[in-house]
C-alpha positions in Angstrom: 51.6 75.1 110.7 51.7 74.9 114.5 52.5 71.1 114.4 55.3 71.8 112.0 56.7 74.5 114.3 56.5 72.1 117.2 58.4 69.4 115.2 61.1 72.0 114.4 61.4 73.1 118.0 61.8 69.4 119.0 64.5 69.0 116.4 66.4 72.0 117.8 66.2 70.6 121.3 67.3 67.1 120.2 70.6 68.3 118.7 72.3 69.2 122.0 70.8 66.0 123.6 72.5 63.9 121.0 75.8 65.7 121.6 75.5 65.1 125.4 75.1 61.4 124.8 78.0 61.3 122.4 80.1 63.4 124.8 79.5 61.0 127.6 80.5 58.0 125.6 83.5 59.9 124.2 84.7 60.5 127.8 84.2 56.8 128.7 85.9 55.5 125.6 88.9 57.8 126.1 89.7 56.3 129.6 92.8 54.3 129.2 93.2 55.2 125.6 96.0 56.9 123.7 96.4 60.7 123.2 97.1 62.9 120.2 98.9 66.2 121.0 97.6 65.9 124.5 94.0 65.2 123.6 92.3 61.8 123.8 92.4 60.1 120.4 89.0 58.4 121.0 87.4 61.8 121.8 89.0 63.5 118.8 87.6 60.8 116.5 84.1 61.2 118.0 84.3 64.9 117.3 85.5 64.3 113.8 82.4 62.1 113.1 80.1 65.0 113.8 82.2 67.6 112.0 82.1 65.6 108.8 78.3 65.4 109.0 77.9 69.2 109.6 80.3 70.1 106.8 78.4 68.0 104.2 75.1 69.2 105.7 75.7 72.7 104.3 75.7 71.9 100.6 73.0 69.3 101.1 70.6 71.8 102.6 71.2 74.5 99.9 70.9 71.9 97.1 67.9 70.2 98.8 69.6 66.9 98.2 69.9 63.7 100.2 72.3 62.0 97.7 75.3 62.7 99.9 73.8 61.3 103.1 74.5 57.5 103.0 77.9 57.7 101.3 79.0 60.4 103.9 78.1 58.0 106.7 80.1 55.2 105.1 83.1 57.5 104.5 82.9 58.7 108.1 83.2 55.1 109.3 86.2 54.5 107.1 87.9 57.7 108.0 87.4 57.2 111.7 88.9 53.7 111.9 91.7 54.6 109.5 92.7 57.6 111.5 92.3 55.6 114.8 95.0 53.2 113.5 97.2 55.9 112.1 97.1 58.0 115.3 97.7 55.0 117.6 101.2 54.6 119.1 101.1 50.9 118.1 98.9 48.7 115.9 98.4 45.0 116.5 96.6 42.2 114.8 93.3 43.1 116.6 93.5 46.7 115.4 94.3 45.6 111.8 91.4 43.1 111.9 88.9 45.6 113.2 90.1 48.2 110.6 89.6 45.7 107.8 86.2 44.5 108.9 84.8 48.0 109.4 86.1 49.2 106.0 84.7 46.1 104.2 81.3 46.6 105.8 81.2 50.4 105.2 82.4 50.2 101.6 79.9 47.6 100.6 76.9 49.2 102.3 77.8 52.7 101.3 78.2 51.9 97.6 75.0 49.8 97.7 72.9 52.6 99.2 74.4 55.2 96.9 73.5 53.2 93.8 70.0 52.7 95.2 69.5 56.4 95.7 70.9 57.3 92.3 68.7 54.7 90.6 65.6 55.9 92.4 66.4 59.5 92.0 65.6 60.3 95.7 65.2 58.9 99.2 61.6 59.1 100.3 62.7 59.5 103.9 63.9 63.0 103.1 60.9 64.4 101.2 59.8 66.6 104.1 63.0 66.8 106.1 65.2 68.3 103.5 63.1 71.5 103.4 63.5 72.2 107.1 66.9 73.5 108.3 66.6 72.2 111.9 65.1 68.8 110.9 67.8 68.3 108.3 70.5 69.4 110.7 69.2 67.0 113.3 69.2 64.2 110.8 72.8 64.8 109.9 73.7 65.2 113.6 72.0 61.8 114.4 74.1 60.2 111.7 77.1 61.4 113.6 75.7 59.9 116.7 74.9 56.6 114.8 78.5 56.4 113.5 80.1 57.2 116.9 77.9 54.9 119.0 78.1 52.0 116.5 81.8 52.3 116.1 82.6 52.9 119.8 83.9 49.4 120.7 86.1 49.2 117.6 87.6 52.6 118.2 88.2 51.9 121.9 90.0 48.7 121.0 92.1 50.4 118.3 93.1 53.4 120.4 93.6 51.7 123.8 97.0 51.3 125.3 96.3 47.6 126.1 97.6 45.1 123.6 96.8 41.4 123.8 96.9 38.5 121.3 93.6 37.9 119.4 93.1 34.5 121.0 89.8 32.6 121.0 87.5 35.7 121.3 89.1 37.2 118.2 88.4 34.2 116.1 84.9 33.7 117.5 84.2 37.4 116.8 85.5 37.1 113.3 83.3 34.1 112.6 80.2 35.9 113.9 81.1 38.9 111.8 81.5 36.9 108.6 78.1 35.2 109.2 76.4 38.6 109.7 78.2 40.3 106.8 77.3 37.4 104.4 73.7 37.4 105.5 73.3 41.2 105.0 75.1 41.2 101.7 73.1 38.2 100.3 69.8 39.7 101.5 70.6 43.1 99.8 71.7 41.3 96.6 68.5 39.3 96.5 66.3 42.3 97.0 68.2 44.4 94.5 67.8 41.6 91.9 64.1 41.3 92.7 63.6 45.1 92.2 65.6 45.1 89.0 63.1 42.8 87.3 60.3 44.8 85.7 57.8 42.0 86.3 58.2 42.7 90.1 57.3 46.3 89.9 55.0 47.3 92.8 55.4 43.8 94.4 57.0 42.8 97.7 59.8 40.3 97.9 59.1 36.9 99.5 61.8 34.7 98.1 65.3 33.6 99.2 66.2 34.8 102.6 63.1 37.1 102.5 60.9 34.0 102.7 62.4 33.3 106.2 62.6 36.9 107.5 60.9 40.2 106.5 64.2 42.0 107.3 67.1 39.5 107.0 69.6 42.3 106.0 68.9 44.0 109.3 69.5 40.8 111.3 72.8 40.4 109.5 73.8 43.9 110.5 73.1 43.3 114.1 75.0 40.1 114.1 78.1 41.6 112.5 78.3 44.3 115.1 78.1 41.7 117.8 81.1 40.1 116.1 83.0 43.5 116.3 82.2 43.8 120.0 83.4 40.3 120.7 86.7 41.1 119.0 87.1 44.4 120.8 86.1 43.3 124.4 89.3 41.6 125.6 91.3 44.9 125.6 88.7 47.2 127.1 89.3 48.4 130.6 87.2 50.4 133.1 84.9 52.9 131.5 85.8 51.7 128.1 83.3 48.8 128.7 80.6 51.4 128.1 81.4 51.3 124.4 80.0 47.7 124.2 76.7 49.5 123.9 77.4 49.4 120.2 75.5 46.2 119.2 72.7 47.1 121.6 72.4 50.5 120.1 72.3 49.0 116.6 69.6 46.5 117.6 67.5 49.2 119.2 67.9 51.6 116.3 66.9 48.9 113.8 64.0 47.3 115.7 62.5 50.3 117.6 63.4 53.5 115.9 64.3 54.1 112.2 64.7 50.7 110.6 62.0 48.1 110.9 59.2 50.3 112.2 59.5 52.8 109.3 59.6 50.0 106.7 56.8 48.0 108.2 54.6 51.1 108.2 55.4 51.9 104.6 54.8 48.3 103.6 51.4 48.3 105.4 50.4 51.5 103.6 51.3 50.0 100.3 50.2 46.4 100.5 48.1 46.2 103.7 44.9 45.7 101.8 46.2 42.6 100.0 45.5 39.1 101.4 48.7 37.6 100.2 50.8 40.3 102.0 48.9 39.8 105.2 49.4 36.0 104.9 53.2 36.7 104.3 53.3 38.8 107.5 51.6 36.1 109.5 53.9 33.4 108.3 57.2 35.2 108.2 59.4 36.3 111.1 60.0 40.0 111.4 63.7 39.8 112.0 65.4 36.5 113.0 65.3 34.1 110.0 63.4 30.9 110.5 61.1 28.6 108.5 57.8 30.2 107.7 54.8 29.3 109.9 52.3 27.0 108.5 49.0 28.6 107.5 46.1 28.0 109.9 43.8 25.2 108.7 
């Protein structure tokens, strides 16, 4: 009981900390950007990202449901970039490109995750969290932070008053994004097909891209956000450069916080006693796809 109370106190303290981080980046991203009724457009979009999460948090808590979580995150991405373009005084090719790329990514990932949760009936990550008001509120608040930090460079480039031709960085960034998007989508499709086969029930995937990486979908996500940052960078000025933390934040989140560490722990608990799984771990890269290591003689 005491440990649970300590976790809830930590959750309560973490909420304002997340808002301070978002507020600092909102200030930085607003520098040199457009305004809406006298308020920085960039800052207004950051605030909107959190408001959406808190509004949906209310029914989610009372229904003890996590089904709205992933789709809300995706819709927040789409809403933020769409409003950024709509509220900007002018929209150029860079803005339209960033708008299209973010919407394509968010729509695909959001529908994929929603179908997965509906098929499974629940998301195991929320088994304990959804019963605690402060922990669930923190989880929704962190999703607002995830959206705002990840989307920062794109929003800054769309709402800035600086307009330049796409040029070489634009096409390089687009190429990088396409590679990352294709990798993430293919890896998700392969895993979904693997899990849909009753013969694979209770097994781990080790075919296709998953033969070369234990988390190829996450690598694709990191790469595509690097592409977004490359496209956005040429029109950023002054403090707006701080928004280029976007791909760094995505990489840290995936490799150190909520992505790979959680999945690796869950996989070890499930298959850690199996020799074939341990051999797969030794032979296969954690993140960056590469040919499997040869087994020791």
